[in-house]
C-alpha positions in Angstrom: 103.7 -121.1 157.7 104.1 -121.1 161.3 105.1 -123.9 163.7 103.2 -125.0 166.8 104.5 -128.0 168.8 106.1 -130.1 165.4 103.4 -129.5 163.2 102.8 -126.6 160.5 99.8 -124.5 160.7 98.6 -123.0 158.0 98.8 -119.2 158.1 95.9 -118.1 155.5 93.2 -119.5 157.8 91.7 -118.1 160.9 93.7 -118.8 164.3 91.4 -121.0 166.2 91.0 -123.0 162.5 94.2 -123.3 162.3 95.1 -124.9 165.5 93.2 -128.2 164.6 95.6 -129.0 162.8 97.2 -130.4 165.5 96.4 -133.1 166.7 94.5 -132.7 170.2 93.4 -129.9 169.7 89.5 -129.6 168.7 87.3 -126.1 167.6 86.6 -125.9 171.5 90.4 -126.5 172.7 91.3 -123.8 170.2 88.5 -120.8 171.3 89.8 -121.9 174.9 93.5 -121.3 174.3 93.1 -118.4 171.8 90.7 -116.2 174.3 93.4 -117.3 177.4 95.9 -116.1 174.9 94.5 -112.7 174.4 94.3 -113.5 170.4 91.1 -111.8 168.7 88.9 -114.3 167.0 89.2 -114.4 163.2 92.9 -113.2 163.2 95.0 -114.8 160.6 97.9 -117.2 161.5 100.5 -115.8 160.0 99.2 -112.3 161.3 100.0 -113.1 165.0 102.7 -111.1 166.9 106.0 -112.9 168.1 104.5 -112.2 171.9 101.0 -113.8 171.2 102.1 -117.0 169.6 104.5 -117.5 172.3 102.0 -117.2 174.4 99.6 -118.8 173.2 102.6 -122.1 172.3 103.2 -121.7 176.4 99.3 -122.3 177.1 99.5 -125.3 175.0 102.6 -126.6 176.3 101.3 -125.9 180.2 97.9 -127.1 179.6 97.2 -129.5 176.7 98.5 -132.8 176.4 98.8 -132.7 172.0 100.7 -134.8 168.7 103.5 -137.4 170.2 102.7 -137.7 173.6 99.0 -137.8 173.1 99.3 -140.6 170.5 101.7 -142.4 173.2 98.9 -142.0 175.6 96.4 -143.5 173.5 99.0 -146.5 172.5 99.5 -147.2 175.5 95.6 -147.7 176.6 94.5 -149.7 174.1 97.7 -152.2 175.2 96.5 -152.2 179.0 92.9 -153.4 177.6 94.8 -155.8 176.1 96.7 -157.0 178.4 94.2 -157.7 181.1 92.0 -159.2 178.6 88.5 -156.6 178.9 85.9 -157.1 176.3 87.0 -153.6 174.8 91.0 -155.2 174.9 89.4 -158.3 173.0 87.7 -156.1 170.6 90.3 -154.1 170.0 92.8 -157.5 169.2 90.0 -158.8 166.8 89.9 -155.6 165.2 86.1 -155.2 165.7 84.3 -152.0 166.6 84.5 -151.6 170.3 82.2 -149.2 171.3 78.9 -151.4 170.7 78.1 -150.9 167.6 76.4 -153.6 165.2 79.0 -155.6 163.4 76.3 -158.0 161.2 75.9 -154.6 158.5 78.1 -151.4 158.5 81.2 -152.3 160.1 83.1 -152.3 157.2 85.6 -149.9 158.2 87.1 -151.7 160.8 87.2 -155.1 159.4 87.9 -154.1 155.9 86.5 -155.1 152.2 84.1 -157.9 151.7 85.8 -161.6 152.5 83.6 -163.7 150.1 82.9 -167.0 151.5 82.4 -170.3 149.2 78.9 -171.7 149.1 79.6 -175.6 149.8 76.9 -177.6 147.4 75.5 -181.0 148.1 77.5 -183.9 147.0 75.5 -186.2 144.9 75.8 -189.4 145.3 77.6 -192.3 143.2 75.3 -194.8 142.5 
């Protein structure tokens, strides 16, 4: 298993698919990286030569924010939104959907499992 930017990528998969296991690299970025490194599409990750591998890693280091640094940036951005108390920051703080989705139904991923609220019954007048 080759190791790219601290992540083990699967060696049996094509390199453009294997690179997507790195946080911050999607299909488009992976294709762009392999094209600029001069790697043929469909080449398996464990079939790369040392030269191709080092070219690919240097391109990733030079032009892409990945893994820990990217996670840190996202966390800092969310903390900034919370701190300035904007609408999106308030939604993050309340653990509700941030991008305008409805919450009356279909927000279970963000809100968690249903919390059943007890039904209050009318108290009978003692008489």
